[in-house]
C-alpha positions as CSV (number, residue, x, y, z in Angstrom):
1,M,29.8,59.5,5.3
2,N,30.1,63.3,4.9
3,T,32.8,64.2,2.4
4,V,32.7,67.1,-0.1
5,I,35.2,67.8,-2.9
6,L,34.9,71.1,-4.8
7,M,36.9,73.1,-7.3
8,G,36.4,76.8,-8.0
9,R,37.8,80.3,-7.7
10,L,38.0,82.4,-4.5
11,T,35.6,85.3,-4.8
12,A,37.6,87.5,-2.4
13,D,40.7,87.4,-0.2
14,P,40.0,85.1,2.7
15,E,38.9,86.6,6.0
16,V,41.1,85.3,8.8
17,R,40.4,85.9,12.5
18,E,41.8,84.5,15.7
19,A,39.3,82.7,17.9
20,R,40.0,80.6,21.0
21,S,43.8,80.8,20.4
22,M,43.6,79.5,16.8
23,N,43.0,81.1,13.4
24,V,39.6,80.7,11.6
25,A,39.5,81.4,7.9
26,R,36.3,82.1,5.9
27,Y,36.1,82.5,2.2
28,S,33.7,81.7,-0.7
29,L,34.3,79.6,-3.8
30,A,32.6,80.4,-7.1
31,I,31.9,77.1,-8.9
32,D,30.6,77.1,-12.5
33,K,27.8,74.7,-13.2
34,P,28.0,72.6,-16.4
35,T,25.6,74.0,-19.0
36,K,24.6,73.0,-22.5
37,A,25.7,74.9,-25.6
38,G,23.9,78.2,-25.9
39,E,22.7,78.3,-22.3
40,E,23.7,81.1,-19.9
41,K,26.6,80.3,-17.6
42,Q,25.5,79.5,-14.0
43,T,27.6,79.8,-10.9
44,D,27.2,78.5,-7.3
45,F,28.8,80.3,-4.5
46,I,29.9,78.0,-1.6
47,N,30.9,79.3,1.8
48,C,34.0,77.6,3.2
49,I,35.6,77.7,6.7
50,A,38.9,76.4,7.9
51,F,40.4,76.1,11.4
52,A,43.9,76.0,13.0
53,G,46.7,74.8,10.7
54,V,44.4,74.7,7.6
55,A,43.4,78.4,8.4
56,D,47.1,79.3,8.7
57,F,47.7,77.8,5.2
58,V,44.8,79.9,3.9
59,K,46.1,83.0,5.4
60,S,49.6,82.5,3.9
61,Y,48.8,81.2,0.4
62,L,45.3,81.9,-0.9
63,H,44.0,85.1,-2.5
64,K,41.1,86.3,-4.6
65,G,40.8,84.7,-8.0
66,M,42.9,81.6,-7.3
67,K,41.6,78.3,-8.6
68,I,41.7,75.7,-5.9
69,A,40.2,72.3,-5.0
70,V,39.0,71.7,-1.4
71,K,38.1,68.5,0.5
72,G,36.1,68.7,3.6
73,R,32.7,68.1,5.2
74,L,29.3,69.8,5.1
75,Q,28.2,71.6,8.3
76,T,24.7,73.0,8.7
77,G,23.4,75.6,11.1
78,S,20.8,78.3,11.4
79,Y,20.3,81.8,12.8
80,T,17.6,84.4,13.2
81,D,18.2,87.5,11.1
82,K,17.5,91.1,12.3
83,N,13.9,90.8,10.8
84,G,13.2,87.7,13.0
85,I,13.4,85.3,10.0
86,K,15.1,82.0,10.6
87,R,17.9,81.4,8.1
88,N,19.6,78.1,7.4
89,I,23.2,78.0,6.4
90,V,25.6,75.4,4.9
91,D,29.4,75.7,5.1
92,V,32.1,73.4,3.9
93,V,34.6,72.8,6.8
94,V,37.8,72.5,4.8
95,Q,40.4,69.8,5.7
96,E,42.6,70.0,2.6
97,H,43.5,72.4,-0.3
98,E,45.1,71.8,-3.7
99,F,46.3,74.4,-6.2
100,C,44.7,74.0,-9.6
101,E,46.6,76.4,-11.7
102,S,49.8,76.2,-13.7
103,K,53.0,77.5,-12.3
104,Q,53.0,80.4,-14.7
105,K,49.6,81.6,-13.3
106,Q,50.9,81.2,-9.7
107,K,53.9,83.3,-10.5
108,Q,51.6,86.2,-11.4
109,A,50.3,86.3,-7.8
110,P,52.7,87.2,-4.9
111,Q,53.4,84.0,-3.1
112,T,56.1,82.2,-1.1
113,Q,57.6,79.0,-2.7
114,G,56.2,75.9,-1.0
115,N,53.9,75.8,2.0
116,A,53.2,74.2,5.4
117,S,51.8,71.0,3.9
118,G,54.9,70.4,1.7
119,F,53.2,71.3,-1.6
120,Y,55.6,72.7,-4.3
121,P,54.3,73.5,-7.8
122,V,55.6,71.3,-10.6
123,D,56.9,72.8,-13.8
124,D,54.8,71.8,-16.8
125,E,58.0,70.8,-18.6
126,E,59.0,68.4,-15.8
127,E,55.8,66.4,-16.4
128,D,57.4,64.9,-19.5
129,D,60.1,63.3,-17.4
130,L,57.6,61.4,-15.2
131,P,57.7,57.6,-15.7
132,F,53.9,57.3,-16.0
């Protein structure tokens, strides 16, 4: 099984390019590591890649600083840099996104209501009306 679930903030606006008649989106998530009281905060930076419809979603709705959760799979690879050194890379191939901020925070960023996956933000006040 190869499944990864991460939550973090986008470090920059996603880079979206067209390749082989579909969009490919690349971005990085900053994920804070849990630390003990008094310890210096530590952060991991995870590279993410999305293809086709998921990349279209990224292009339309995600921007620097947003807190999101992603579900996907790990993909490894390697390349030789300009100095002849072999480098290993690990990317998360994203299959799903979820917004992790309140509606008020989302309103601060320019966005369109709703999205291609049918996600619509819920008012915090409406949660009190839920039967569970």
